N, C-alpha and C positions, 0 to 999 in steps of 0.2 A: 504494500500500500504506500502511495506517495501522499504525504500530508503537507499541506501548506499552512504555515502559521503566520498571522499578521496581528497587529494591535494598533492602538492609538496612543500608547504611552511611550513609544519609541523603541528602537531596536535593542537598546541596552537595559531596558526595564527588567527588573527581577521577575515579574510575572511571566513574561514571554520566555525567559530563560528556564524557569522552573517547568513550564508547560512543555517545552522542547525536550528537556531531559526525561520527563515522565513518558512522553509519547514515542521516543526512539525505539523501544522494544517492539512497537507495532509496525514499523516500516521506516522508509526514508522520510526524514523530517527536514523541511526547508523553511527557514525564517526569511521573510521579506517584510520589512517593517519601516516606518518612517525614521529618518535620521534623528529626529527629536520629537518631543511630545506634540500630538495633533488631536487632543481631546476636543470634543464638541464639533467635529467636522462632518458628522453624519455620513452621507454617501457622496460627498463632494469629490469631483474629479478636477484635476489641474489641466486647464485648457489654454492658458495664456503664456506658458513657458515650457521648455523641454524638461523631461524627467531624466535623471541620471542615476541609475542603479549602480551602487558600488559594492563589490564583494569584499566583505571584511574577513571572512574565513570560509572554509568549505561549508556550503549550504547555508550561509548567513549573508544577507544582503541588506543594505541600507538605501533608502530612496528619499530624495528631496521632495516629497509629496505627501499626500493624504493617505489614510488607511485604505480607502477604496482604490486609490492609485496603485498601491502595492499589490492588491489582489488582481486588479485589471491587467497590469503588466505581466504578472506571473502566469495568468491563465490565457494570455493572448500573444505569446511569442517570445517572452523572455527566456523560456526554457524549451528544450527540444523533447520534452516529455509532458504527459498530462498528469494532473493531480486528481486523486480520488476523493479527497476531503479537504475542506477549508475550515480551520479552527481559528477564531479571533479571540485574543486574550493572552493571559488572564488579566483582565482589567483591574486596576487598583480602585476599588469602590464599586458600588452597585449600579446596575442599569435596570431600574424597575419602573413600571408604569409608563408615564409620559416621557421618561428619560430616553426611551428608545428612539424618539424623534430626532434627538440631537447626537446620540452616541456614535462616536467614530468606531467603537468596537462593534456595534451592531451594523454600522454602515459597511465595514469590511466584510462581515459575514454575508450581508446581502449581495455584495459584489460577487461572491462565490456561490450564489443560489442555484446556478446551473450545473453544479458538480453532480457526479454520479450518485453520491450520497449527500445527505443533507448537510449544509454548512451550519456551523454552530458558533454562537457568540458566548463567551464565558467571562463572568465577572465575580470578584470576591467581595461579598457584601459584609462590611463590618462597621465599626464605629468610625464616625467622621474624624475623631480625634487621632486615631491610630494611623501611623505612617508605615506603609509596607515598603521597607527599604532593602530587604534581603530575599533571596530566592526561597530561603527556609520558611518565610512567612506564607508562601504559596504552596508549600509541599503537599499538604493535605488536599487542597483543592485540585492541584495538578494530578494527584493520584486518583481522585474521584473521576476526573475527566478521562484518564487512561482506562479505568474500569468500565466507564459508560460506553466508550467507543469499542472496547474489546468485546463486550457482550452483544454488540449490535445496535446501531442507532435506529430508532423507530422510523418507519417509512413515512415520508411526507409527500403531499402533492407538489407539483412543480412550483417554483417561485416562492417557496416557504423556507424558513430557517427555524432553528431552535434558539431561543434566548435563554441562557442558563445563568442563574445567580446562585452562588454557593455561600452559605453563611459562614462567617468567621467565628466558629464556636469550637470548643474543645471536642465535642462529640456530635457529629451530624446525626440527626434523628431519622433521616431517610430522604426520599425524594418525592415530590408531588408534581403532577401536571397542574398547571395554573393558567388562569387568564390574566391578561394585562390589566393591572389596576390603574388608578389615576390619582392625581394629586390635586389639592386646591391650588388656587392661583399662586404663582411664584411671589416671593417677598419683594417689596419695592427695591428699586435701585438705590444705591447710596452715592451721594455726591460729596466730592472732596476738592480741595485746592492743592495742587502739587507745589513743590518747592519753588517753582518758577512763576507761581501765581496763576496757573492755568486750571480751568475747571475740568475735572475728570470724573468719571462715573464707573462704578462697579455694578455688574449685573447682580441682581438679588439672588439669594439662595432659593433652592427648589422648595415648593410648598409641601405641606404634610400630606401623608397618604389619606385617602378618603375611604371610609367604610362603605363599600358599595357592592353588596353581595349580588352576584348574577344568578338568575334562575337557570339551573341545569340539572339533568337527571342524576348525576353522580355527585352532586354537592361539591363541585370543584371550587376551590378558593382562589383568591388573587395571589399574584406574586409577592406582594407586600406581606400577606398573611403567612405564607410559607416561610419566608425569611425570618419574620418575627418569632416564629415558633421553632426555629432551628432546622428547617427542612431545605433541601435544595429545591429551587423553583425552576421548572422547565416549561417554557411558554412557546407554543408554536405561533409564529407571526408571519405575515405574508406581505408581498409587494402590493397586491391589489387592495387599495384602501376604499374601494367603492362600497357604499352602504346599499346593498341590494334590497334590504328590507323596505326602504322607502323609495326605491328607484321608480317603481310603477306608479306610485301615488304622485310623485313629483312630475312624471311624464303626463299624467292625466291633468294635473293642474296647469301645466304648460299648454297643453292642447286646448283646454277650456279658455285660457286667457287670450288665445288667438282666434276664437270662433265668435 
């Protein structure tokens, strides 16, 4: 198996190093990641300048671009072989609920959505205070990803990926299939004056999770619920964001407005 690993924390991030080490027993592992942190870039591709992949060591490449750039290059001619699986991560911090709209980790996985097997995004969900500085901080999460892949990734429809969040706890309680939760509105921006007297702004922190139980036959909980209770959250997400439940009703309204 040929496994491509990307991330948005940069090629030297401890999370990607721990993940590569854990997955090497499963096959050839190739790291192609941004040369520096590119968090929050979602699925952005670089179209206004050339990309320059630089090989740092065998099967380790740095790219002067976004997480999605790294996967796009890797699956469209950078190598003379094909990948069987794309794994993005391990991200330093959770990607839950609305976060997936901005996440470079998720964006990289989406760029690999046409792989033979499902592409997966992996994040380590822990305290906002803790800093994950060493590969050892990710060892348990990386081993969980190894075991998950080794036992066989669930089959998904085309253009779907799995968004996986692993709790940073001493003992993981298990894994749950989850739906994508949501947050309340982000906190306000904060305004400051820099040392040169210029007005600057910081984007506000993400809002708190909303308790919003979905009606489903198997009582499946949200990704926030799983992490809060010490479970790995596995959420299938898709490229197609069309709301088919209201599509026909909106079409009817449109037709009526023009008759």
